C-alpha positions in Angstrom: 99.7 98.3 104.8 97.7 100.0 107.0 95.1 103.1 105.9 94.6 106.1 107.9 91.4 108.1 108.8 91.0 111.4 110.6 88.3 112.3 112.5 86.7 115.2 114.9 87.7 117.9 113.3 85.5 121.1 113.5 85.1 124.4 114.0 85.6 126.0 117.8 86.0 129.6 119.2 89.3 130.9 120.4 90.4 129.1 123.6 87.9 126.4 123.2 89.0 122.9 122.7 89.0 119.8 120.2 89.7 116.1 120.0 90.9 114.8 116.6 91.5 111.0 116.2 93.3 108.7 113.2 92.1 105.4 113.5 94.5 102.9 111.8 92.8 99.6 109.8 94.3 97.3 111.5 97.4 96.3 113.9 100.3 96.4 111.2 101.7 100.2 112.6 101.5 98.4 116.8 103.0 95.0 114.8 105.9 96.8 113.5 106.3 99.4 116.0 105.9 102.3 113.8 106.1 106.3 115.5 102.9 108.0 114.3 102.1 111.7 114.5 99.9 115.0 113.4 101.2 117.2 111.3 99.3 120.3 110.0 98.9 122.7 106.6 97.3 125.8 105.9 97.3 126.2 101.8 100.4 127.9 100.6 102.4 127.3 103.1 104.6 124.5 104.1 103.6 121.1 106.3 104.1 121.9 109.9 105.0 118.9 112.5 102.8 119.4 115.5 102.8 116.3 118.0 104.7 112.5 117.4 104.9 110.0 119.7 106.7 106.6 119.1 106.1 103.1 119.7 107.5 103.3 123.2 105.2 106.2 124.1 107.5 109.1 124.2 106.7 112.4 123.0 107.8 115.3 120.5 106.1 118.4 120.3 106.3 121.8 118.2 107.2 124.2 120.4 103.9 126.4 119.3 101.9 123.5 121.1 103.6 123.0 123.7 101.4 122.9 127.0 97.9 123.3 124.8 97.8 120.1 122.9 98.8 116.2 124.0 99.2 113.2 122.4 97.8 109.5 122.6 97.6 106.6 121.3 95.4 103.7 122.3 97.3 100.3 121.0 94.5 98.2 121.6 92.3 100.2 119.5 95.0 101.3 117.0 93.9 104.8 117.3 95.9 108.1 118.2 94.3 110.8 119.2 95.5 114.7 119.4 93.9 116.5 122.6 93.7 120.1 121.5 92.6 122.8 124.4 93.6 126.7 124.4 93.0 127.1 120.6 94.2 129.7 119.0 93.4 131.3 115.4 96.7 130.1 114.4 95.8 126.8 115.0 93.5 126.3 112.1 94.5 123.9 109.7 94.1 121.1 108.4 95.4 118.7 110.3 96.9 114.8 108.8 98.0 111.5 111.1 101.0 110.3 109.7 103.2 107.3 110.3 106.5 106.0 109.6 109.3 103.4 110.9 111.5 105.8 112.0 111.5 109.4 110.9 108.6 111.2 112.4 110.5 113.1 114.7 112.8 114.0 111.8 109.4 114.8 109.7 108.2 117.1 112.6 111.3 119.3 112.1 111.2 119.8 108.1 108.4 119.6 105.4 111.3 117.8 103.4 111.2 114.4 105.3 107.6 112.3 103.9 106.2 109.4 106.1 105.4 106.0 105.1 101.6 106.4 105.5 99.0 109.6 105.5 95.4 110.1 106.2 93.4 112.5 103.8 93.1 114.7 107.1 90.6 116.4 109.0 90.2 120.3 108.9 90.3 122.3 112.2 88.9 126.0 112.2 89.4 128.2 115.2 87.6 131.6 115.2 88.6 134.7 116.9 
């Protein structure tokens, strides 16, 4: 079992940058070749996949963030990060870290796919 804790959210003006991180409580995800990723949700709207990374390092991005966001993982520190550049007001949301043995890419495409582990979220607010 593992716990995920996000950090690094905050408020920024449009065009700015933020880096959010997700810390896993132990090396369980790495040892079991889990994928994990970032998802976001605005009140009243469905969850949206932002970026995901497999155990082998291959990545998947939502079209809306390609070229602006970069996902990375540090296996030695059991952390997942999302570097967000050129932020837009429409990026405002609660950002959640999620992990799963195999369903991250499917969860990127539809909120009907759930993941095995979720963090509590970190708020990102982009003002115009």
